[in-house]
FITOR-712726 format. One line per field, with one value per residue (C-alpha): residue number from 1; residue in one letter; x, z, y. Coordinates in steps of 0.05 Angstrom, whole numbers. Example, Ala and Ser with C-alpha at 12.3 -4.5 7.8 and 13.67 -1.06 7.14 Angstrom:
2
drenba	c(1 2)
fimi	c(A S)
x	c(246 273)
z	c(156 143)
y	c(-90 -21)
***
This chain:
773
drenba	c(1 2 3 4 5 6 7 8 9 10 11 12 13 14 15 16 17 18 19 20 21 22 23 24 25 26 27 28 29 30 31 32 33 34 35 36 37 38 39 40 41 42 43 44 45 46 47 48 49 50 51 52 53 54 55 56 57 58 59 60 61 62 63 64 65 66 67 68 69 70 71 72 73 74 75 76 77 78 79 80 81 82 83 84 85 86 87 88 89 90 91 92 93 94 95 96 97 98 99 100 101 102 103 104 105 106 107 108 109 110 111 112 113 114 115 116 117 118 119 120 121 122 123 124 125 126 127 128 129 130 131 132 133 134 135 136 137 138 139 140 141 142 143 144 145 146 147 148 149 150 151 152 153 154 155 156 157 158 159 160 161 162 163 164 165 166 167 168 169 170 171 172 173 174 175 176 177 178 179 180 181 182 183 184 185 186 187 188 189 190 191 192 193 194 195 196 197 198 199 200 201 202 203 204 205 206 207 208 209 210 211 212 213 214 215 216 217 218 219 220 221 222 223 224 225 226 227 228 229 230 231 232 233 234 235 236 237 238 239 240 241 242 243 244 245 246 247 248 249 250 251 252 253 254 255 256 257 258 259 260 261 262 263 264 265 266 267 268 269 270 271 272 273 274 275 276 277 278 279 280 281 282 283 284 285 286 287 288 289 290 291 292 293 294 295 296 297 298 299 300 301 302 303 304 305 306 307 308 309 310 311 312 313 314 315 316 317 318 319 320 321 322 323 324 325 326 327 328 329 330 331 332 333 334 335 336 337 338 339 340 341 342 343 344 345 346 347 348 349 350 351 352 353 354 355 356 357 358 359 360 361 362 363 364 365 366 367 368 369 370 371 372 373 374 375 376 377 378 379 380 381 382 383 384 385 386 387 388 389 390 391 392 393 394 395 396 397 398 399 400 401 402 403 404 405 406 407 408 409 410 411 412 413 414 415 416 417 418 419 420 421 422 423 424 425 426 427 428 429 430 431 432 433 434 435 436 437 438 439 440 441 442 443 444 445 446 447 448 449 450 451 452 453 454 455 456 457 458 459 460 461 462 463 464 465 466 467 468 469 470 471 472 473 474 475 476 477 478 479 480 481 482 483 484 485 486 487 488 489 490 491 492 493 494 495 496 497 498 499 500 501 502 503 504 505 506 507 508 509 510 511 512 513 514 515 516 517 518 519 520 521 522 523 524 525 526 527 528 529 530 531 532 533 534 535 536 537 538 539 540 541 542 543 544 545 546 547 548 549 550 551 552 553 554 555 556 557 558 559 560 561 562 563 564 565 566 567 568 569 570 571 572 573 574 575 576 577 578 579 580 581 582 583 584 585 586 587 588 589 590 591 592 593 594 595 596 597 598 599 600 601 602 603 604 605 606 607 608 609 610 611 612 613 614 615 616 617 618 619 620 621 622 623 624 625 626 627 628 629 630 631 632 633 634 635 636 637 638 639 640 641 642 643 644 645 646 647 648 649 650 651 652 653 654 655 656 657 658 659 660 661 662 663 664 665 666 667 668 669 670 671 672 673 674 675 676 677 678 679 680 681 682 683 684 685 686 687 688 689 690 691 692 693 694 695 696 697 698 699 700 701 702 703 704 705 706 707 708 709 710 711 712 713 714 715 716 717 718 719 720 721 722 723 724 725 726 727 728 729 730 731 732 733 734 735 736 737 738 739 740 741 742 743 744 745 746 747 748 749 750 751 752 753 754 755 756 757 758 759 760 761 762 763 764 765 766 767 768 769 770 771 772 773)
fimi	c(X X X X X X X X X X X X X X X X X X X X X X X X X X X X X X X X X X X X X X X X X X X X X X X X X X X X X X X X X X X X X X X X X X X X X X X X X X X X X X X X X X X X X X X X X X X X X X X X X X X X X X X X X X X X X X X X X X X X X X X X X X X X X X X X X X X X X X X X X X X X X X X X X X X X X X X X X X X X X X X X X X X X X X X X X X X X X X X X X X X X X X X X X X X X X X X X X X X X X X X X X X X X X X X X X X X X X X X X X X X X X X X X X X X X X X X X X X X X X X X X X X X X X X X X X X X X X X X X X X X X X X X X X X X X X X X X X X X X X X X X X X X X X X X X X X X X X X X X X X X X X X X X X X X X X X X X X X X X X X X X X X X X X X X X X X X X X X X X X X X X X X X X X X X X X X X X X X X X X X X X X X X X X X X X X X X X X X X X X X X X X X X X X X X X X X X X X X X X X X X X X X X X X X X X X X X X X X X X X X X X X X X X X X X X X X X X X X X X X X X X X X X X X X X X X X X X X X X X X X X X X X X X X X X X X X X X X X X X X X X X X X X X X X X X X X X X X X X X X X X X X X X X X X X X X X X X X X X X X X X X X X X X X X X X X X X X X X X X X X X X X X X X X X X X X X X X X X X X X X X X X X X X X X X X X X X X X X X X X X X X X X X X X X X X X X X X X X X X X X X X X X X X X X X X X X X X X X X X X X X X X X X X X X X X X X X X X X X X X X X X X X X X X X X X X X X X X X X X X X X X X X X X X X X X X X X X X X X X X X X X X X X X X X X X X X X X X X X X X X X X X X X X X X X X X X X X X X X X X X X X X X X X X X X X X X X X X X X X X X X X X X X X X X X X X X X X X X X X X X X X X X X X X X X X X X X X X)
x	c(886 848 786 725 697 627 583 562 486 481 513 468 407 428 440 373 339 369 345 276 276 292 239 186 205 199 130 110 134 93 33 39 44 -10 -64 -63 -78 -153 -165 -129 -161 -232 -229 -169 -100 -120 -98 -144 -171 -155 -84 -52 -72 -29 29 20 20 83 117 100 132 194 203 193 233 284 301 326 264 222 254 241 172 120 52 4 -54 -68 -91 -106 -85 -33 -1 43 117 116 188 185 116 116 149 191 205 148 157 233 224 173 212 276 239 213 282 313 260 267 343 330 285 221 176 125 87 94 22 35 96 56 0 46 92 51 45 120 137 87 131 191 152 137 211 229 178 212 280 251 213 273 315 261 241 274 264 200 165 193 165 97 95 117 61 10 32 29 -46 -69 -129 -107 -45 -80 -128 -71 -27 -72 -50 -67 -61 -3 2 59 43 59 133 131 108 168 214 182 192 261 284 259 295 362 354 342 398 446 421 435 503 531 554 567 554 482 476 496 446 394 404 399 335 307 325 285 227 230 229 168 117 103 94 169 156 130 199 237 193 186 260 277 222 253 323 298 261 326 363 310 305 381 391 440 498 547 504 446 489 514 442 414 467 485 411 396 456 458 382 370 421 391 320 340 360 288 257 188 220 280 293 230 276 305 252 187 164 156 232 250 243 300 346 330 342 407 432 410 444 509 509 496 552 601 583 594 661 685 662 708 768 767 770 704 722 741 681 634 666 666 593 574 611 582 511 517 543 491 435 461 465 398 364 395 371 303 299 314 261 210 226 215 151 125 138 89 14 7 67 111 65 31 -45 -44 4 -40 -101 -64 -46 -114 -168 -216 -167 -183 -258 -251 -199 -182 -245 -207 -169 -231 -269 -224 -256 -190 -176 -237 -229 -243 -302 -294 -316 -261 -209 -239 -247 -175 -140 -188 -159 -96 -136 -141 -69 -36 -44 -12 46 57 60 110 155 164 189 244 245 302 318 288 224 214 217 164 119 128 113 47 25 37 8 -55 -65 -53 -97 -153 -147 -143 -168 -113 -61 -90 -37 18 -15 -17 58 60 -2 29 95 59 13 72 108 45 33 106 109 44 66 132 96 46 96 145 89 73 146 158 101 110 129 190 219 202 254 283 258 281 237 177 195 189 261 273 326 362 366 392 445 467 473 515 561 566 583 636 669 668 701 756 769 772 821 869 869 886 835 791 779 723 683 684 670 610 585 593 555 498 494 491 436 398 403 380 320 299 306 266 211 208 202 151 108 108 86 12 -28 -21 -95 -98 -36 -63 -131 -97 -54 -116 -152 -93 -92 -167 -157 -104 -150 -205 -155 -134 -206 -222 -160 -174 -246 -223 -172 -221 -285 -275 -211 -203 -254 -222 -261 -261 -300 -357 -398 -463 -494 -570 -622 -609 -534 -473 -476 -414 -414 -359 -386 -322 -281 -339 -342 -266 -265 -320 -280 -218 -253 -304 -269 -210 -142 -137 -208 -213 -256 -283 -303 -295 -222 -233 -235 -178 -123 -166 -190 -119 -91 -148 -180 -116 -153 -135 -169 -179 -166 -142 -126 -62 -105 -46 -86 -146 -170 -173 -213 -258 -271 -297 -337 -367 -387 -421 -458 -480 -541 -532 -515 -464 -433 -428 -392 -341 -328 -324 -272 -230 -238 -277 -311 -341 -366 -366 -409 -416 -487 -508 -582 -603 -560 -550 -476 -466 -400 -430 -425 -492 -466 -401 -437 -436 -360 -361 -404 -359 -294 -324 -353 -285 -257 -319 -363 -427 -432 -464 -478 -544 -574 -571 -600 -672 -675 -603 -617 -589 -647 -659 -734 -792 -770 -702 -686 -693 -617 -606 -657 -628 -553 -514 -497 -570 -589 -532 -545 -620 -631 -680 -676 -752 -752 -721 -780 -831 -823 -749 -735 -663 -640 -582 -621 -683 -731 -762 -727 -758 -750 -766 -780 -732 -690 -617 -604 -528 -507 -525 -521 -474 -463 -491 -463 -504 -521 -524 -464 -424 -456 -420 -445 -419 -420 -464 -430 -446 -499 -473 -484 -547 -530 -575 -609 -676 -644 -594 -644 -672 -604 -583 -646 -622 -548 -549 -589 -543 -482 -509 -526 -459 -414 -349 -366 -329 -367)
z	c(-866 -824 -855 -809 -783 -805 -745 -743 -756 -706 -651 -666 -666 -599 -567 -592 -565 -496 -495 -517 -464 -408 -433 -434 -363 -339 -371 -336 -270 -281 -299 -237 -193 -225 -231 -155 -143 -155 -80 -68 -127 -112 -36 0 24 80 109 89 123 195 199 163 221 268 219 213 289 295 240 276 339 300 268 333 381 338 323 391 428 374 388 463 458 506 484 544 501 471 500 568 620 585 538 479 464 395 375 386 355 291 222 218 144 124 183 173 98 105 162 120 61 106 133 63 37 96 88 16 42 18 78 73 133 158 137 65 60 87 38 -23 -1 -34 -103 -103 -88 -139 -192 -162 -163 -238 -253 -211 -251 -315 -288 -265 -329 -371 -337 -354 -426 -450 -450 -491 -442 -385 -411 -422 -353 -321 -357 -335 -262 -261 -274 -246 -200 -149 -134 -138 -84 -33 -60 -74 -45 29 35 83 99 99 28 2 4 12 -59 -87 -39 -59 -133 -125 -83 -136 -189 -152 -141 -216 -234 -189 -218 -289 -275 -214 -184 -110 -114 -135 -83 -28 -55 -55 19 33 -7 31 96 74 58 127 157 116 118 148 78 74 91 20 -6 42 20 -54 -68 -33 -73 -137 -116 -99 -166 -202 -164 -176 -250 -259 -269 -211 -225 -187 -203 -166 -105 -106 -114 -57 -2 13 15 68 112 106 100 163 202 177 193 264 273 264 334 313 280 325 337 299 238 261 309 269 216 163 157 162 88 72 121 94 22 45 70 6 -40 0 -7 -82 -88 -52 -97 -159 -132 -116 -184 -219 -175 -169 -214 -226 -177 -122 -138 -122 -54 -39 -60 -13 44 29 22 86 125 92 113 184 188 153 201 260 236 220 291 320 276 296 369 359 322 373 430 399 402 331 304 301 251 262 259 193 162 185 155 88 90 116 95 148 206 225 224 269 320 311 297 306 242 205 226 184 116 79 105 71 5 -57 -104 -178 -197 -154 -200 -260 -221 -196 -256 -314 -380 -344 -319 -391 -411 -353 -384 -449 -409 -374 -441 -467 -407 -430 -499 -479 -405 -366 -292 -294 -330 -285 -225 -258 -268 -196 -173 -211 -189 -114 -115 -149 -93 -37 -69 -72 4 26 -15 13 -23 -90 -80 -85 -147 -184 -200 -222 -267 -297 -311 -345 -384 -406 -431 -468 -501 -520 -552 -588 -616 -637 -677 -709 -728 -756 -798 -826 -837 -876 -923 -937 -1010 -991 -950 -989 -1043 -1075 -1075 -1003 -977 -1010 -973 -907 -894 -874 -905 -839 -832 -904 -893 -828 -862 -918 -868 -829 -892 -913 -844 -844 -913 -890 -830 -873 -922 -865 -845 -883 -934 -907 -943 -993 -946 -888 -934 -963 -893 -869 -930 -916 -843 -864 -914 -863 -810 -859 -881 -809 -790 -851 -834 -761 -781 -834 -781 -740 -798 -800 -858 -866 -856 -793 -764 -774 -744 -685 -671 -674 -626 -578 -581 -567 -509 -481 -488 -450 -396 -390 -385 -332 -291 -294 -272 -215 -192 -197 -170 -136 -97 -88 -32 37 87 138 90 54 -5 -37 -101 -104 -145 -108 -119 -80 -6 38 104 149 213 234 238 270 326 337 340 393 434 428 450 501 541 588 562 605 591 564 504 489 419 374 353 282 306 357 313 289 359 385 326 313 382 423 473 507 477 505 440 371 303 326 353 391 454 438 511 514 450 476 538 496 453 516 542 476 478 550 582 601 674 662 606 653 704 652 624 693 715 656 675 612 609 540 491 416 367 292 265 192 196 180 119 95 115 115 153 220 287 281 219 257 320 309 307 374 400 370 395 464 468 450 516 560 550 577 512 462 390 385 438 389 330 314 279 257 228 252 261 292 279 321 312 344 408 476 486 422 439 508 493 498 424 404 455 439 364 364 423 401 330 324 331 262 221 272 251 265 195 186 115 120 146 106 164 223 289 340 404 390 456 513 562 584 658 660 599 574 504 499 424 358 292 239 200 262 237 302 371 436 504 573 631 687 754 807 858 923 984 1024 1094 1155 1204 1168 1104 1136 1149 1079 1048 1093 1073 1002 1018 1023 959 924 947 920 853 848 800 766 706 659 680)
y	c(454 403 373 383 318 299 281 209 204 147 189 249 204 173 241 267 204 215 287 266 211 260 308 253 232 303 308 243 271 335 293 249 311 354 300 294 367 364 359 425 459 437 440 468 449 403 336 278 216 195 166 225 271 231 233 308 317 275 316 380 352 330 398 434 390 354 282 261 285 251 183 191 223 194 218 223 249 181 116 146 125 81 131 113 116 147 137 62 48 88 78 142 144 190 237 243 253 309 341 340 371 426 441 441 489 535 536 558 614 580 595 538 513 442 428 450 405 347 360 358 302 248 281 294 222 198 229 194 128 138 148 87 47 69 45 -22 -36 -15 -69 -120 -103 -39 37 36 -9 32 98 66 36 102 140 88 90 166 162 94 106 54 93 161 139 138 193 253 320 315 240 242 168 119 95 165 148 73 56 94 57 -10 1 30 -29 -77 -37 -39 -114 -126 -78 -116 -182 -157 -126 -164 -98 -93 -19 -30 -86 -36 15 -40 -52 22 28 -31 4 65 19 -12 58 77 21 -47 -74 -83 -156 -163 -147 -192 -251 -237 -230 -297 -330 -305 -326 -395 -398 -382 -436 -489 -474 -477 -403 -393 -346 -304 -243 -275 -286 -214 -189 -231 -242 -169 -152 -204 -187 -112 -105 -145 -105 -40 -63 -80 -7 16 17 -6 -68 -82 -156 -174 -172 -239 -265 -266 -315 -262 -259 -333 -347 -300 -336 -405 -383 -349 -417 -451 -401 -405 -481 -475 -423 -467 -526 -484 -460 -530 -555 -507 -523 -599 -659 -696 -752 -704 -662 -719 -729 -655 -647 -704 -670 -601 -627 -666 -606 -562 -609 -611 -535 -528 -576 -540 -473 -503 -531 -463 -431 -484 -471 -397 -408 -458 -409 -359 -371 -345 -383 -321 -287 -220 -216 -180 -230 -288 -253 -250 -324 -344 -293 -321 -314 -242 -251 -312 -289 -215 -174 -109 -124 -148 -85 -40 -27 -27 -97 -126 -165 -124 -134 -147 -76 -47 -78 -44 21 22 -10 1 -26 -50 -110 -134 -118 -155 -225 -201 -172 -238 -274 -222 -234 -306 -284 -294 -310 -277 -268 -198 -219 -279 -231 -187 -248 -269 -198 -194 -263 -251 -181 -206 -256 -207 -154 -205 -216 -143 -83 -39 -81 -60 -7 -60 -90 -23 -18 -91 -81 -19 -55 -113 -67 -24 -86 -110 -42 -34 -102 -91 -24 -56 -110 -62 -8 -59 -89 -20 -4 -69 -55 19 32 74 18 -44 -40 -102 -173 -187 -131 -163 -226 -191 -167 -94 -50 -44 -119 -125 -72 -104 -171 -141 -107 -170 -211 -162 -162 -237 -238 -190 -234 -296 -264 -249 -322 -385 -406 -460 -524 -530 -575 -527 -469 -504 -521 -449 -424 -472 -449 -376 -390 -431 -376 -322 -364 -378 -305 -285 -335 -312 -239 -257 -290 -226 -182 -166 -137 -62 -46 -90 -57 13 -5 -39 23 67 21 23 99 100 51 97 158 122 104 177 201 150 167 241 229 185 237 294 263 195 206 281 293 295 252 308 354 320 345 325 351 356 391 456 454 433 421 422 384 410 379 344 407 443 390 390 466 464 415 457 521 497 442 441 422 360 335 264 248 179 157 98 88 114 187 184 213 270 287 291 330 379 387 376 333 268 206 137 98 117 88 53 -4 -34 -51 -95 -95 -20 -17 -73 -31 27 -22 -52 17 34 -33 -28 7 79 68 14 55 115 72 49 118 149 98 122 196 209 277 277 224 236 197 203 199 201 186 257 271 199 191 115 111 129 94 58 21 5 -15 -90 -87 -53 -110 -164 -132 -119 -189 -218 -193 -186 -247 -216 -176 -224 -206 -245 -200 -143 -181 -198 -266 -255 -186 -120 -73 -4 1 -23 -95 -82 -121 -87 -94 -55 -1 10 10 74 79 77 130 178 172 180 227 281 254 252 328 336 310 287 214 197 171 146 161 111 52 73 63 97 87 41 82 156 190 178 218 212 204 200 239 308 335 393 401 376 399 434 371 326 287 294 294 308 289 304 255 282 289 236 257 285 243 261 280 287 242 243 217 170 115 120 117 59 23 18 11 -64 -70 -21 -59 -123 -90 -55 -93 -85 -39 -86 -149)
***
């Protein structure tokens, strides 16, 4: 009769740990998804912000017409009369992902609308991003740190701000792709597996399809590879992790139409090629060193270095030629604004005018990161104990992301995963020290004199097992001499003493350890409370539906959708609508009307034309809009309800952008002693420009004084009439106002009027000018 085998306690414990690990990861995924649903619960399932409406419209087209029509889609409803080739100017990752999800769900008989899939894409991928963070942090510092980092990322406000339900923007899937690409790079670096290297290139390809921030990856990884080479940490694993990524990743990136040959022609990618040359030279030197004698090795190294320098200088000359042929040195405007924070404000005001391109304030770090801002330094220190290839990459990631987030507030989103990784490492190491200190000093554990000296029972048992195994091995061999035996004994005793001293230094008093753990738990509770508040209040409101809470209760401002609905039902299908570029995507998607400019901002001259029209007197503005076949003009005004993001507050950017192309528009003409004013002290140029008139037309009728609640002052010009525009619609709270261009006067015919008209014909011909000059 066979004796039943007794299960190994270690195996059972390991299996239970794996089950618990999977369960915790599932809970983290549910947390990441559910905390982003406040916008749907409090408001409704609706697309947020401005850019997501374009992505939603493109996804609708993709689902309806298929992939091939999507690649060749020429959109004639944007940038009239130029139009836009959508397939070649958009990052398709988000659209293809949501379209694929919709098709999969419909094939499984889950009849969800395209809008619903778009609304919930970001929360779904936030769970994937949390799991990817676990995998990345696990490769750096272990599973404990990985679980902590994943839980922190699931709730961090900086990431929530761009991934709430309805935030259907590129970052919804790009942050997951960013973290997962970094994980596969570190996994390849730790294992040296070509399989993971290939997956890394594919993940990078998905990142290129999803967001223009892929250039951060293709510069950070070469920086890390170069750091490893310089510090003497080169290995075959590093070569396997880096070389396939550059070759395959660049080939894959060139397949994306919006990137194309920019993958090899722009300065953002040159660092990866230079480091690729360097790592191949280093690999060749290491190969030769292992194959030749020392004398031959010196000769071969001289030859290899000489050839490498020649090739390097040749490549460098080609790169310099490419850079010199570009007026911006081969860099894009956004990249230059990251390297030089003052570049955009000096040369490209269209980039500087975007609020998310402004540098953040100090309070925004504590709002978006909360306690993580204090834990990051501790995590950096923990990465140096000890320093590995993976931990050095994590340090490099946090350092570079801190810099870029300080230049552009939008890149706080890139900082969030790095801050969560570092904070997870710091918390994990701290809990390890505190729990070990308590464990060493508990009465049930501290048995025997060695326990009192700071040694744990597990360590003692492992030392005993190790000693017994060493004795059995020694007995099977020849007995060593007394001298060697004495020396070995001294080494063992020395090692055990050093280990005991090191562990003793990491043991804290029992009371201090308990208090420290309680404080960490309290810190985590405060972090959770802050994150829930940020998700529920600060970042859940869609910009298209605004709310305000007063003494008489909650007020809902749905003026944007009211205005777009009016345009959709009361204008012709082919009518053109002019507005500032912020509202172009929404106008096209929700009103289905042709716009002059939109949020793509690819043509600075076209945007400057609209800015010039808004900055010009009424007649000159009418001439410009009429030349563009504009039928309606839409302006956003917040003076009645106190909405600060209106066109009057954005007006100086219209002046600057327009003046950058048309020199007759000068910013000082709109300022009184360097101050921007709309009251009685405003300049005549300001009081007579089209934007002022369209915003404040009949505004004095609301309260009899014309008091602007945003600017906190009475307007300067209260009573005036419009001669070339007529008001056709103003929303309930006056937030959106729509005007129609009046038709030009018919020619006056007849002999009696002919002389009168000819009298002024010469004067009119002299006064008639190009509307743009």
